[in-house]
N, C-alpha and C positions, 0 to 999 in steps of 0.2 A: 580873863580874855573874853571879849564880846563874841556872842554867837548870833549869827543871822538866821532867822527862821523864815523860810519861804512858804507862802500860802499856796495850797494846791490850786491848780488852774480850774476855773469854772467851766463846766461842761454843759453846753446847751442841750436841753431836752427837746427832741423833735416830737411834735404832736401830730396826730392825724389832721389832715386838712383837706378841704375841697378847693381845687384851683378855680378861680374865677376867670373872667374873660381876659384874654391876653396871656394866659399861662401863669399869672402871678400866684404866689402862695398866700392864702388867707388862713393863717393859723388860728387854732381854737384859743380862746382867752385862757390865761392861767387861772387855775382854780375853778374853771367852769366845767360844764358837762362836755365830754369829748365824744362827739358823734363820729362813728366809724364810717365816714364817707371819704373814700380814699382815691388816690390817683397814682398811676405809675407812668414813668417816662417811657417814651417810644412805644406807646400802646398801639397795637395794629388796627384799632377801630378806625382811626382817622385815615389810614392808608386804604383800608378796605372800603370805606364809604366813598372815597374819591374814585376808586376804580369802579364801584357800582354806579355812581352817578354818571361817570363818563360813558359806561356801557349803555345806560338807559338813554342818555342824550343822543348817542349815535343811533340807537334803534328807532327812536321817534323821529330823528332827522331822516332816516331812510323811509319810514312810513309817510312822512310829509312829502318827500320827493316823489314817492310812488303815487300818491294821491294827485299831486299836481300834474304829473305826466299823464295819468289815466284820465283826468278831467279834460286835458287838452286834446286827447285823441279819441274820446268817447262821443258817440252820437246819441247814446241813451242816457246821458247824464241829466238828471232831473233835480232841480233845487227843492229843498224840503224845509219846512219850518221846524226849528229846534223846540223840543218840549220845554215849556216854561219852568218846569221843576229844576232844570239845570241851573238856573240863576239862584234859586234857593240853595241848591247844593254848593254853589260857589261861595255864598255867604257863610255857610256852615264850615267849609274848609278853611276860609280865610280867618274866621273867628277862632278856629282851633289852633292856628299858628300863634295867635295872641295869647290864648290860655296856656299854651306850651311855654312861651317865653316868661309868663308870670310864674309858672311853676319852677322854671329854672332859677329865677331870682329868689323864690322862697326856699329852694333847696340850698342855695348859697347862704342865705341867712341862717338856715338850720345848721349848716356845717360850721359857721362862725360862732354859733351859740347865741346869735341875736334872737332867734326864734327857737323855742324849746319843744314845740309840738310838730311832729312829723305829719300829722293829719292835714295840715294846711296845704303844703305842696302836693300831698297825695290827692286832695280834692281837685286841685287844678289839673293834675294829670288825668284824673278820671273824667273831668269835663272835656279834655282834649280827646280822650278815647271815645267818649260818647258822641261828640261832634263828628269824629271820623267815621263812626258806624252809621250815623245819620246820612253822611255823604254817600256811602256805599248803598244804603237802602234807597236813597233818592235816585241814584243812578239806575237801580233796578226798576224803580217806578217809571223812569224815562224810557227804558227798554220795553216795558209792558205797554206803555202808551203808544209807542211806534208799532208794536205788534197789533194793537187794537185798530190801528189805522191801516193795517195790511202791509206794513213795511217790515220785511224780515231781512236776515243777513244776506240772502241771495236775491232779494227783490230787484235791486238796481245797484250800480256802482257806488252812489253816494251813501245809501243806507248801509252798504257793506263796510265802507270806511268809517261810518259813524259807530257801528257796533265794534269794529276792530279797535279804533283809537280809544274810545271810552272804556271798552272792556279790558284792554291791556293796562290802561292807566288805573282802573279800579283794582286790578290784580296787584299792582305795585302799592296802592294805598293799603290793601290788606296786609302786605308785607310790613308797611310802616306801623300798622296797628299791632302786629305781633311784636315789633320792636318796642312799642310803648308798653305793652304788657310785660316785656322783659325788664324794662326800666322800672316799672312799678314794683315788680317782685324784688328787684335789687334794693330799691329805696325802702321797701317795707322791712327788709332785713338790715338796713343801714350799711350796706356794703357797695354802694353805687359809686362808680368812678366818673370823674368829670368827663373824660374822653368818651366814655360810653354814652353818657347823656348828650354830649355835644354831637356825636355821630348820629344818634337817633333824631335829634332836633334838626340837623342839616338835611337829613333825608326827608323829614316831614315838610320842612319849608320848601324844599325842592319840588315835592309833589304838589304843593299849592301853586308855585310859580309855573310848573309844567301844565297844570290844569287851566290856568289863565291863558296860557299860550294856545292850548288845544281848543278852548272855548272860542277864542277869537278866530282861530283857523276854521273851525266848523261853521261859525257864523258867516265868515267871508266866502267860503268855498262851497258849502252845502246849501 
């Protein structure tokens, strides 16, 4: 009597992966090094960053509205020349967004096993961090320059709004720098989630776009 032998079903082995853009799964190659860069579905990082960006947008919209109304009703509004260092600061912040995106691509390559050295994406992240610090230092130089010209927070309405807008923005940039430090620490231990890195990158790029808006606003109104 013939006996039929059934082969056991093949079970797919799920490997650690780093999700690329669009949420697709980029699995590590079979037999290659498995880099523990992981992601979890429904991570709260994306929700949190959207709420934070919405709150920041509303706060700066309120400050913009207050400045426009104050300018329209003030007889003591005096136009001022923006410190030239602001333009160098702008370049530093924009370049930092580029280095951050390069780092994200290198992290993806590392997770896929295409790149075996974690030092490469780490260097790009450190470059982003350095440029961000240069931006904050440059903003401090701008404030010192205004102080040297006798323009303080309470000198007149336009200098008050300059210190307020640039100071609040610089504070948020410092928050972004702390987020980058957190990402670097996670990457160093190879436990970085895609959603965490994506949230930090969205925040950082938003800071760059917000600064461009503020620079144009200050140039046009002050």
